[in-house]
C-alpha positions as CSV (number, residue, x, y, z in Angstrom):
1,M,-108.4,103.2,-106.6
2,T,-111.1,103.5,-109.2
3,T,-110.8,106.5,-111.6
4,A,-113.7,108.4,-113.0
5,A,-113.1,106.8,-116.4
6,S,-113.3,103.3,-114.9
7,K,-116.2,103.7,-112.5
8,P,-119.0,101.4,-113.1
9,R,-122.0,102.7,-115.1
10,V,-125.3,102.6,-113.2
11,L,-129.0,102.2,-114.0
12,T,-131.4,103.2,-111.3
13,D,-134.8,101.5,-111.3
14,E,-137.9,103.7,-111.1
15,S,-138.4,103.2,-107.4
16,V,-134.9,104.2,-106.4
17,P,-134.8,107.6,-104.7
18,A,-133.5,110.4,-106.9
19,S,-131.0,111.3,-104.2
20,V,-129.1,108.0,-104.9
21,G,-128.6,108.9,-108.5
22,K,-127.6,112.5,-107.7
23,M,-125.1,111.4,-105.1
24,L,-123.5,108.9,-107.6
25,Q,-123.3,111.6,-110.2
26,H,-121.6,113.9,-107.7
27,H,-119.0,111.2,-107.3
28,G,-118.4,111.0,-111.0
29,Y,-120.6,108.0,-111.9
30,D,-122.4,107.7,-115.2
31,V,-126.0,107.3,-114.0
32,K,-129.1,106.6,-116.2
33,K,-132.7,106.2,-115.0
34,V,-134.9,103.5,-116.3
35,G,-136.9,106.0,-118.4
36,E,-133.7,107.0,-120.3
37,I,-132.9,103.5,-121.5
38,V,-136.3,101.7,-121.7
39,P,-139.7,103.2,-121.4
40,A,-140.9,104.1,-117.9
41,G,-143.2,101.4,-116.5
42,S,-141.3,98.6,-118.4
43,A,-141.6,95.1,-117.0
44,D,-138.8,94.0,-114.6
45,P,-137.3,91.5,-117.1
46,V,-137.1,94.2,-119.7
47,V,-135.3,96.5,-117.2
48,C,-132.9,93.6,-116.2
49,Q,-132.1,92.9,-119.8
50,A,-131.5,96.5,-120.6
51,A,-129.1,96.8,-117.7
52,V,-127.1,93.8,-118.9
53,Q,-127.1,94.9,-122.5
54,A,-126.0,98.5,-121.5
55,G,-123.2,97.1,-119.2
56,R,-124.7,98.9,-116.2
57,I,-125.2,97.9,-112.6
58,L,-128.9,97.9,-111.8
59,I,-129.8,99.6,-108.5
60,A,-133.2,98.5,-107.2
61,V,-135.4,98.4,-104.2
62,D,-138.1,96.2,-105.8
63,K,-138.1,92.7,-104.3
64,D,-139.1,91.3,-107.7
65,M,-135.8,92.6,-109.1
66,R,-134.0,90.7,-106.4
67,Q,-135.8,87.5,-107.4
68,H,-134.8,87.9,-111.1
69,A,-131.1,88.0,-109.9
70,K,-131.5,85.3,-107.4
71,D,-131.7,82.2,-109.7
72,R,-128.3,81.3,-111.1
73,G,-127.5,79.8,-114.4
74,P,-128.8,80.3,-117.9
75,R,-132.5,79.7,-117.3
76,P,-135.1,81.3,-119.4
77,G,-136.2,84.6,-118.0
78,R,-133.3,84.8,-115.6
79,F,-130.3,87.1,-115.7
80,P,-127.1,85.4,-114.6
81,N,-125.0,88.4,-115.8
82,L,-127.0,91.1,-114.1
83,H,-124.9,93.2,-111.8
84,L,-127.3,94.3,-109.0
85,I,-127.2,96.6,-106.0
86,F,-130.3,95.9,-103.9
87,L,-131.3,98.5,-101.4
88,S,-133.1,97.1,-98.3
89,C,-132.5,100.2,-96.2
90,R,-135.0,103.0,-95.5
91,E,-135.6,105.3,-98.4
92,T,-134.5,108.3,-96.5
93,E,-131.1,106.8,-95.8
94,S,-130.5,105.2,-99.2
95,A,-128.1,107.8,-100.6
96,D,-126.0,107.9,-97.4
97,R,-125.9,104.1,-97.3
98,V,-124.8,103.8,-100.9
99,E,-122.2,106.6,-100.4
100,A,-120.8,104.7,-97.4
101,A,-120.5,101.6,-99.6
102,L,-118.9,103.1,-102.7
103,S,-115.4,101.6,-102.2
104,F,-117.0,98.2,-101.4
105,I,-119.2,98.4,-104.5
106,E,-116.2,99.4,-106.7
107,H,-114.1,96.6,-105.2
108,E,-116.9,94.0,-105.8
109,H,-117.5,95.2,-109.3
110,E,-113.7,94.9,-110.1
111,L,-113.7,91.4,-108.7
112,A,-116.7,90.4,-110.7
113,I,-115.4,91.8,-114.0
114,A,-112.0,90.1,-113.4
115,A,-113.7,86.7,-112.7
116,G,-116.3,87.0,-115.4
117,T,-119.1,86.7,-112.9
118,R,-121.9,89.0,-111.7
119,M,-121.9,91.4,-108.8
120,W,-124.7,91.4,-106.3
121,V,-124.5,93.7,-103.3
122,D,-127.2,94.1,-100.6
123,I,-127.2,97.4,-98.7
124,G,-129.3,97.3,-95.6
125,T,-129.9,99.7,-92.7
126,S,-127.1,98.2,-90.6
127,S,-125.2,95.9,-93.0
128,M,-123.7,95.5,-96.4
129,R,-123.1,92.2,-98.0
130,T,-122.2,90.6,-101.3
131,H,-123.4,87.4,-102.9
132,R,-120.6,85.6,-104.8
């Protein structure tokens, strides 16, 4: 079981509902919003790089963020070390879906850290999946 001290640190993108961050904080997660780490309105690559440098999982709903994580390997402009939770569920159910996935997210993060790879979890309305 993940302790509060070992829970992953999280960065929520600007379009992620505030309820997601509040729920994660309620569960003991260290949550920062984009405006707290980089200026609000920063370009997606700047946000991705900030998440990597800060050692935080990026939570996003923006399909462009998904594209940044999609390409593998050390290509210019791509982020092979970006840990990403992509929310493809309805905004109104985002916090509940993430809460239901917490043990899954923690497990995937532990596996990624142990293997030296990235974590990428998609949370949809009726499914949750990982990309390894």
